[in-house]
C-alpha positions in Angstrom: -11.6 12.4 -2.5 -12.6 10.6 -5.6 -11.6 6.9 -5.4 -13.3 6.0 -8.8 -10.7 3.9 -10.6 -8.3 4.0 -7.9 -6.4 0.8 -6.7 -6.6 0.8 -2.7 -4.3 -1.6 -0.7 -5.8 -3.5 2.3 -4.4 -0.7 4.4 -5.6 2.0 2.7 -2.7 3.3 0.7 -3.9 4.2 -2.9 -1.6 2.1 -4.9 -2.5 3.8 -8.2 -1.2 7.2 -6.7 2.0 5.8 -5.1 5.3 6.9 -6.9 6.8 3.3 -6.7 3.7 1.8 -8.4 3.6 4.5 -11.0 7.2 4.2 -11.7 6.7 0.4 -11.8 3.8 0.7 -14.3 5.5 2.9 -16.7 8.7 1.1 -16.9 10.7 4.1 -15.5 14.0 2.9 -14.1 15.2 6.4 -13.0 11.8 6.9 -11.3 12.4 3.7 -9.5 15.9 5.1 -8.4 14.5 8.4 -7.2 11.7 6.4 -5.1 14.5 4.2 -3.7 16.6 7.2 -2.6 13.6 9.0 -1.4 12.4 6.1 0.8 16.0 5.8 2.1 15.8 9.3 3.5 12.1 9.3 4.3 11.8 6.0 6.3 15.4 6.2 7.5 16.4 3.1 5.9 20.1 2.3 5.2 19.7 0.6 1.8 16.4 0.5 -0.4 16.9 -0.6 -3.9 14.9 -0.5 -7.1 13.9 -4.1 -6.4 12.5 -3.1 -3.2 10.3 -0.3 -4.6 9.2 -2.2 -7.9 5.6 -2.9 -7.1 2.4 -4.0 -9.0 0.4 -3.5 -6.0 -0.4 -5.9 -2.9 -4.0 -7.0 -3.7 -3.3 -10.4 -4.8 -0.5 -13.2 -5.1 0.4 -12.2 -8.9 2.9 -9.4 -10.1 6.0 -7.8 -8.5 5.6 -7.0 -5.0 7.4 -4.1 -2.9 9.8 -5.6 -0.5 7.5 -4.9 2.6 4.6 -6.6 1.2 6.0 -9.9 2.1 6.2 -8.7 5.8 3.0 -7.0 6.1 0.6 -8.5 8.6 -2.1 -6.3 7.2 -1.8 -7.7 3.9 -1.4 -11.4 5.1 -4.7 -10.7 7.1 -6.5 -9.3 3.9 -5.3 -12.1 1.7 -6.5 -14.7 4.4 -9.9 -12.9 4.9 -10.4 -12.4 1.3 -11.5 -8.9 1.5 -11.3 -6.1 -1.1 -9.5 -4.3 1.3 -9.7 -3.7 5.2 -12.8 -1.3 4.7 -14.6 -4.3 3.7 -13.8 -6.2 6.9 -16.2 -7.0 9.7 -13.5 -6.4 12.0 -12.7 -2.8 10.7 -10.6 -1.0 12.4 -8.7 -3.9 14.2 -5.5 -3.2 16.3 -3.2 -3.9 13.3 -4.9 -0.9 11.3 -4.9 1.4 14.3 -1.3 0.9 14.8 -0.8 1.8 11.2 -3.2 4.7 11.2 -0.9 6.2 13.8 1.8 6.1 11.4 -0.1 6.8 8.2 -3.3 8.9 9.5 -4.3 9.6 5.6 -5.0 6.1 5.0 -7.7 6.1 7.7 -9.5 8.7 5.7 -9.4 6.6 2.6 -10.6 3.6 4.3 -13.3 5.3 6.4 -14.6 6.8 3.0 -14.8 3.5 1.4 -16.4 1.8 4.5 -19.1 4.6 4.6 -19.9 3.8 1.1 -20.6 0.1 1.6 
């Protein structure tokens, strides 16, 4: 997997490949509506709005954030530790990440690849 020129969140999600991020960056409201509808079904959430999926990425305090960014313990930890993403953390892979990996196993592959290149 080539991660050159990709934006990788603390947790290993490749933001630059995320449909919400791409629709936000292209200013595509109908794309954001599709993402919101998809996430309602995919994550069994009763109400996901365009505002909830509008996202400029979670790596800093600036820009628009998806709704979950504000509740994400992994993001909060990464910001507090000042790491590029969790692959750069001396405590990789912590309990928070292990729990997330069980939900989204593909992100472990991304972070492991970054970690191996350090």
